[in-house]
C-alpha positions as CSV (number, residue, x, y, z in Angstrom):
1,M,49.9,-166.7,-67.4
2,R,46.4,-165.4,-66.9
3,P,45.0,-162.6,-69.2
4,V,42.8,-160.1,-67.6
5,I,40.5,-158.0,-70.0
6,I,40.0,-154.6,-68.2
7,C,36.8,-153.1,-69.1
8,G,35.1,-150.5,-66.8
9,G,35.1,-147.3,-68.7
10,I,32.4,-145.7,-70.9
11,G,34.2,-143.9,-73.6
12,T,32.5,-140.5,-73.5
13,K,34.5,-139.4,-76.5
14,V,32.5,-141.9,-78.6
15,W,29.1,-140.3,-77.6
16,P,26.3,-140.6,-78.6
17,L,26.7,-144.1,-79.6
18,S,28.6,-145.0,-76.5
19,R,26.4,-144.7,-73.4
20,R,26.4,-145.7,-69.7
21,S,24.1,-148.6,-70.5
22,N,26.1,-149.8,-73.5
23,P,29.9,-148.5,-73.5
24,K,31.8,-148.4,-76.6
25,H,33.8,-151.6,-76.1
26,F,30.4,-153.5,-76.4
27,L,29.3,-151.8,-79.7
28,P,29.2,-153.8,-82.8
29,L,31.8,-151.5,-84.5
30,L,34.0,-154.4,-86.1
31,K,31.7,-155.8,-88.7
32,G,28.9,-156.7,-86.1
33,K,31.4,-157.8,-83.5
34,S,32.4,-155.6,-80.5
35,L,35.9,-154.8,-79.2
36,F,35.2,-157.0,-76.2
37,Q,34.5,-160.0,-78.6
38,Y,37.3,-159.3,-80.7
39,N,39.9,-159.4,-77.9
40,V,38.4,-162.4,-76.5
41,K,38.8,-164.1,-80.0
42,S,42.4,-162.9,-80.1
43,L,43.2,-164.4,-76.7
44,R,41.4,-167.7,-77.8
45,L,44.5,-168.4,-80.1
46,K,46.2,-169.4,-76.9
47,F,43.9,-169.5,-73.9
48,K,40.8,-171.5,-73.2
49,P,37.7,-169.5,-72.0
50,S,38.3,-170.7,-68.5
51,E,41.7,-169.1,-68.4
52,I,40.5,-165.7,-69.5
53,Y,39.5,-163.2,-66.7
54,V,37.5,-160.0,-66.9
55,Q,37.6,-157.0,-64.6
56,T,34.5,-154.9,-65.0
57,T,31.6,-153.2,-63.3
58,P,28.2,-155.0,-62.3
59,N,26.3,-153.6,-65.3
60,Q,29.1,-154.3,-67.8
61,A,29.4,-157.8,-66.5
62,L,25.9,-158.5,-67.6
63,I,26.7,-157.3,-71.1
64,A,30.1,-159.1,-71.3
65,Q,28.5,-162.3,-70.3
66,H,25.8,-162.0,-72.8
67,Q,28.3,-161.4,-75.7
68,V,30.7,-164.0,-74.6
69,P,28.9,-166.6,-72.5
70,S,31.8,-169.1,-72.6
71,I,33.9,-167.2,-70.1
72,P,33.1,-168.7,-66.7
73,K,31.2,-166.1,-64.4
74,K,33.6,-167.0,-61.5
75,N,36.3,-165.3,-63.8
76,Y,34.7,-161.9,-63.4
77,F,36.2,-159.5,-61.0
78,I,33.4,-157.1,-60.3
79,E,34.4,-153.7,-59.0
80,P,31.9,-152.5,-56.2
81,E,32.1,-148.9,-57.7
82,M,34.2,-146.9,-60.1
83,R,37.4,-145.6,-58.5
84,N,40.0,-145.3,-61.2
85,Q,42.6,-147.8,-62.2
86,G,44.8,-147.6,-59.0
87,P,42.3,-149.3,-56.8
88,A,41.0,-151.4,-59.6
89,T,44.3,-152.9,-60.5
90,G,44.9,-153.7,-56.9
91,F,41.5,-155.3,-56.7
92,M,42.5,-157.4,-59.7
93,A,45.9,-158.4,-58.1
94,A,44.0,-159.3,-54.7
95,K,41.7,-161.6,-56.6
96,L,44.5,-163.3,-58.5
97,F,46.5,-163.6,-55.4
98,K,43.9,-165.7,-53.7
99,E,44.0,-168.2,-56.5
100,D,47.9,-168.3,-57.3
101,P,50.1,-165.5,-56.0
102,D,53.0,-166.2,-58.3
103,D,51.3,-166.9,-61.7
104,P,52.0,-163.8,-64.0
105,F,49.0,-161.9,-65.2
106,F,48.8,-159.8,-68.5
107,L,46.4,-156.8,-68.6
108,V,44.4,-156.3,-71.9
109,Q,42.6,-153.0,-72.3
110,V,39.4,-153.6,-74.0
111,D,39.1,-150.5,-76.0
112,D,42.1,-151.3,-78.3
113,L,42.7,-153.4,-81.3
114,R,46.0,-155.5,-81.7
115,E,46.9,-156.5,-85.2
116,P,48.0,-159.3,-86.0
117,P,46.7,-161.2,-83.2
118,R,49.5,-163.8,-83.5
119,M,52.1,-161.3,-82.6
120,F,50.0,-160.2,-79.6
121,I,50.0,-163.9,-78.4
122,K,53.8,-164.0,-78.9
123,T,54.1,-160.9,-76.7
124,I,52.1,-162.5,-73.9
125,E,54.5,-165.7,-74.0
126,E,57.5,-163.6,-74.0
127,C,56.2,-161.5,-71.0
128,E,55.6,-164.7,-69.1
129,R,59.0,-166.0,-69.6
130,L,60.6,-162.8,-68.4
131,V,58.5,-162.2,-65.4
132,K,59.1,-165.7,-64.2
133,R,62.8,-165.3,-64.6
134,D,63.5,-161.8,-63.6
135,K,60.3,-160.9,-61.5
136,K,60.4,-157.3,-63.1
137,L,57.3,-155.1,-64.0
138,I,56.9,-155.1,-67.7
139,T,54.8,-152.7,-69.9
140,G,54.6,-151.8,-73.6
141,G,54.8,-148.9,-75.8
142,F,55.2,-148.0,-79.6
143,V,57.1,-145.3,-81.4
144,P,54.5,-142.8,-82.8
145,K,54.8,-141.2,-86.3
146,Y,54.3,-137.8,-84.8
147,G,53.9,-136.3,-81.3
148,V,50.8,-137.6,-79.6
149,M,49.2,-135.4,-77.1
150,G,47.4,-136.6,-73.9
151,V,49.6,-139.6,-73.3
152,D,52.7,-140.6,-71.2
153,Y,56.2,-141.6,-72.7
154,L,58.7,-144.3,-71.9
155,I,62.3,-143.6,-72.6
156,P,64.0,-147.0,-73.3
157,G,67.5,-147.9,-71.9
158,K,69.6,-151.0,-72.9
159,K,68.1,-153.6,-75.0
160,L,67.9,-157.0,-73.6
161,K,69.2,-160.0,-75.5
162,N,67.6,-163.4,-76.4
163,T,63.9,-162.1,-76.3
164,G,62.5,-164.2,-79.0
165,G,62.8,-161.6,-81.7
166,I,60.8,-159.0,-79.7
167,D,62.5,-155.9,-78.9
168,I,62.6,-155.4,-75.0
169,Y,64.4,-152.8,-73.3
170,Q,65.4,-152.0,-69.6
171,M,63.3,-148.9,-68.5
172,K,65.2,-145.5,-68.4
173,K,62.6,-143.0,-67.7
174,W,59.0,-142.2,-67.5
175,I,57.8,-139.0,-69.0
176,W,54.5,-137.6,-67.9
177,R,52.4,-136.1,-70.8
178,G,54.1,-132.9,-71.9
179,S,53.8,-130.0,-74.4
180,K,53.2,-130.4,-78.1
181,E,56.7,-129.2,-79.0
182,E,58.2,-131.8,-76.4
183,T,56.3,-134.7,-77.8
184,D,56.9,-133.8,-81.4
185,Q,60.7,-133.7,-80.8
186,R,60.6,-137.1,-79.1
187,A,58.6,-138.7,-81.8
188,Q,60.9,-137.2,-84.6
189,K,64.0,-138.5,-82.9
190,G,62.2,-142.0,-82.2
191,L,63.7,-141.7,-78.7
192,A,60.5,-142.5,-76.9
193,F,57.7,-144.9,-76.7
194,V,53.9,-144.0,-76.3
195,H,52.8,-145.9,-73.2
196,A,50.4,-148.4,-74.3
197,N,50.1,-150.3,-70.9
198,H,49.9,-154.2,-71.0
199,Y,51.3,-154.3,-67.6
200,T,52.7,-157.6,-66.7
201,W,53.6,-158.9,-63.2
202,T,52.5,-161.4,-60.5
203,P,49.9,-160.7,-58.0
204,R,52.4,-161.2,-55.1
205,L,54.8,-158.6,-56.6
206,M,52.0,-156.1,-57.5
207,L,50.7,-156.0,-54.0
208,D,54.1,-155.7,-52.4
209,A,54.6,-152.5,-54.7
210,Y,51.1,-151.2,-53.3
211,R,52.5,-151.9,-49.9
212,R,55.6,-149.8,-50.5
213,H,54.0,-146.8,-52.5
214,R,50.4,-146.7,-51.4
215,P,49.6,-148.3,-48.1
216,D,46.2,-146.7,-48.1
217,W,45.4,-148.9,-51.2
218,Y,47.2,-151.8,-49.8
219,N,45.6,-152.2,-46.4
220,P,42.0,-152.3,-47.5
221,L,43.1,-154.9,-50.1
222,Q,44.6,-157.2,-47.4
223,K,41.2,-157.0,-45.6
224,M,39.4,-158.1,-48.9
225,I,41.8,-160.9,-49.4
226,K,41.0,-162.4,-45.9
227,A,37.3,-162.0,-46.6
228,F,37.3,-163.7,-50.1
229,D,35.3,-166.9,-50.2
230,T,33.6,-166.2,-46.9
231,P,30.0,-165.2,-46.1
232,E,31.4,-161.7,-45.3
233,E,33.2,-161.1,-48.6
234,E,30.5,-159.0,-50.3
235,R,30.2,-156.6,-47.2
236,V,33.9,-156.5,-46.6
237,V,34.8,-155.8,-50.2
238,R,32.2,-152.9,-50.6
239,K,33.2,-151.3,-47.4
240,E,37.1,-151.6,-47.7
241,Y,37.0,-150.8,-51.6
242,A,35.2,-147.5,-50.7
243,K,38.1,-146.5,-48.4
244,M,40.6,-146.6,-51.4
245,P,41.3,-143.0,-52.7
246,K,40.7,-142.6,-56.4
247,G,44.1,-142.3,-58.4
248,P,46.0,-143.9,-61.3
249,A,47.8,-147.1,-60.9
250,E,50.8,-145.2,-62.3
251,E,51.2,-143.8,-58.7
252,V,52.7,-147.3,-58.0
253,T,54.0,-148.6,-61.4
254,I,56.2,-145.6,-62.3
255,H,58.3,-146.4,-59.2
256,E,58.6,-150.0,-60.1
257,L,59.3,-149.4,-63.7
258,E,62.5,-147.6,-62.8
259,K,63.9,-151.2,-62.7
260,G,61.5,-152.8,-65.0
261,Y,61.2,-153.4,-68.8
262,V,59.4,-151.9,-71.6
263,I,58.3,-153.7,-74.7
264,K,58.5,-152.3,-78.2
265,L,55.1,-153.7,-79.1
266,P,55.6,-155.9,-82.3
267,F,51.9,-155.5,-83.4
268,R,49.8,-152.5,-84.4
269,W,48.2,-151.0,-81.3
270,L,45.1,-149.2,-82.5
271,D,43.3,-147.3,-79.9
272,I,39.6,-146.6,-80.8
273,G,39.3,-143.6,-78.4
274,T,37.5,-140.9,-80.5
275,W,35.7,-140.9,-83.8
276,E,38.8,-139.6,-85.4
277,S,40.8,-142.7,-84.5
278,A,37.7,-144.9,-85.3
279,N,37.6,-143.3,-88.8
280,E,41.2,-144.0,-89.2
281,H,41.7,-147.4,-87.8
282,L,38.4,-149.0,-88.7
283,K,38.6,-147.9,-92.2
284,A,42.2,-148.9,-92.7
285,N,41.5,-152.6,-91.3
286,G,38.2,-153.1,-93.2
287,Y,36.1,-152.9,-90.2
288,Y,33.8,-150.0,-91.3
289,T,30.8,-150.4,-93.3
290,P,29.1,-147.2,-94.3
291,P,25.3,-147.0,-94.0
292,K,23.5,-148.6,-97.0
293,N,21.2,-145.5,-97.4
294,L,24.2,-142.8,-97.7
295,I,24.5,-140.6,-100.7
296,Q,27.7,-138.5,-100.9
297,I,28.1,-135.7,-103.4
298,D,31.5,-133.9,-103.6
299,S,32.2,-135.3,-100.0
300,E,35.1,-137.2,-98.6
301,N,36.5,-138.8,-95.6
302,C,33.5,-138.8,-93.3
303,F,32.7,-141.3,-90.7
304,V,28.8,-141.9,-90.7
305,H,26.6,-144.0,-88.4
306,A,22.8,-144.0,-88.7
307,P,19.9,-146.3,-88.2
308,K,19.5,-148.8,-91.1
309,K,16.4,-147.4,-92.6
310,K,17.4,-143.8,-92.5
311,M,18.5,-141.9,-95.6
312,V,21.7,-139.6,-95.1
313,G,22.8,-137.2,-97.6
314,L,26.1,-135.4,-97.7
315,V,26.8,-132.5,-100.1
316,G,30.2,-130.7,-100.1
317,V,31.6,-131.7,-96.8
318,K,34.6,-133.6,-95.7
319,D,36.4,-134.9,-92.6
320,L,33.2,-135.1,-90.3
321,A,31.8,-137.4,-87.9
322,I,28.1,-137.9,-88.2
323,I,26.5,-140.1,-85.5
324,D,22.6,-140.5,-85.7
325,T,21.0,-142.3,-82.7
326,P,17.2,-142.5,-82.0
327,D,17.6,-139.7,-79.4
328,A,20.8,-137.7,-80.2
329,V,22.8,-136.6,-83.2
330,L,26.6,-135.6,-83.3
331,V,28.2,-133.6,-86.0
332,C,31.7,-132.6,-85.5
333,K,35.1,-132.2,-87.2
334,L,37.0,-135.5,-86.9
335,S,40.0,-133.3,-85.7
336,Q,37.9,-132.0,-82.9
337,S,36.2,-135.4,-81.9
338,G,38.6,-135.5,-78.9
339,R,36.3,-132.7,-77.5
340,V,33.0,-134.7,-77.6
341,G,33.5,-135.5,-73.8
342,E,32.8,-132.0,-73.3
343,I,29.3,-132.6,-74.4
344,V,29.0,-135.5,-72.0
345,K,30.1,-133.2,-69.1
346,T,27.6,-130.6,-70.1
347,L,24.9,-133.2,-70.1
348,E,25.8,-134.3,-66.7
349,K,26.1,-130.7,-65.4
350,E,22.6,-130.2,-66.8
351,D,21.2,-133.3,-65.2
352,K,20.1,-134.7,-68.5
353,N,21.0,-138.1,-67.7
354,N,18.4,-139.7,-70.1
355,F,21.1,-138.9,-72.9
356,L,24.0,-140.5,-71.0
């Protein structure tokens, strides 16, 4: 089994702390440690640094190598450009195919927390056993307390037996993100899992699926595989990767999951995607440390980040995200923090790249 940490995004909803030059998964949000460092630490319960892989971009690779220098540079799969997860996942499978086409992989999204880590490792071990035995694509999900918008849902079918105490089901149906009413109904009845990814398969089987469902991705990948470890590798990879249309990996995986498996994740899956989720999860798990120079009067449930020497005073406010950086300040309702990405889009439109 080869765990692959996926870190190529920027985290625009966690602006202004998250920037192109230092995305959210490298920020010291967890008592001085980053999400990237935390995930590596969790994987180290089972894997050596030489057994952990990272898929990322050239700039982010430099940050990652600085934060965790123990992972060999040859274990980094560096995308020539950002073309969404469809091409990126295919590129990962192509790189692993060259090493061992039949050794399973497990994708680890870097901007999430998984607690407790021992159950995360147990999940990886069970996925490895099932993929080697049944050759089925596996993904994961969890039952939400209420309808979660902006996510896809997995409808489980028959429960598998003898899965090491972990609930694993045959996949019944994939539901694309729907209306608030639909998601609330599914959540209340406990009939669906929120898709939390964690794809597990083998490189050979993944590339075969690309051949069947997205030949316009598969054909460039085959040319890259032939060029790996040759003097032409960099030129060919850059040329062929640019030919791959942008798109989500689900354009391949939803077809394969029709006969695949879905795990009811046996650990808490904490998505640090907005300041609201950061406020909820970091505080609940003891990772949040408020600024030392913070005075609150008749104020509650605010997430505050500010430079160490800056004094911050709050009077009569609640449920706010207040993020102060040297060149930008964000103030928003926690419940509206999912819209912070709109600020980033406005900055891009107005060519104010120095704030990105």
